[in-house]
C-alpha positions, 0 to 999 in steps of 0.5 A: 149079428149072432152065428146061425148055430147060436141062433138055432140053440137060442130058438130051441129054448125060446120057441121049440120047447115052449111050442112043444109044451103048448101043443101038449097043454093047450092045443085042442086039435092036431098041431104040427111044427116044422122049424128050419133055422129061423123059419117055421111053419105051424099047422093046426086042425082048429082055427081057434088053436091057431089064433091063440098060438099066434097071440101067445107066440108073439108075447113069448118072443117079445119076452126075449126081445124078438119079433115076427116078420110082419110080411111073412107071418100070417094065418092061412086056410090050408088042407082038406078041411079048409078046402071044404070050408072055403068052398061052402063060403064061395071062396076059391082054392086054399092059399099057398105059402112059401117055405124054404124056397118051395111054394106049398099048394094044397092039391086034390087028387082024382080019388078025392085025397088032398096031397101036399104039392111042392113047387120050386121057385121058377126064377131060382130054378132057372138061375141054378140050371144056368149056373150048372150049364155054365159050370159044366161047359167050362169044365168040359172045355178045361178037360178037353184042353188038358187031354191035348196037353197031357 
């Protein structure tokens, strides 16, 4: 197992620099890349860019004996353009995705704008709140005993 720091440096050269060059030379529409450690989200304005990038990214990673996680890697329709396209085809709302423990949802405001909504995973939120409540309770009990003894 390699350290997270070393993995981050490795991915900078294997993925980040390559993806930036791909955006400048190959992309025909807007493109955004967000990477945190070994998780990444890549957004495209055009579907054909997304499909080409995914294929070329798979090949790029294979050159370095890396691969994409099959359950986590997918193309989804997301954003204001996709919402209109899905509606024309009779499909429902755009899909959601999870990134860094948040579920990202393509919303729609009353004014017709498409804000990005984020929701934390409820099971993790409950566990964290329970942990904080328990820790705070123990700390309060500890303080009250210390005052009596001090």
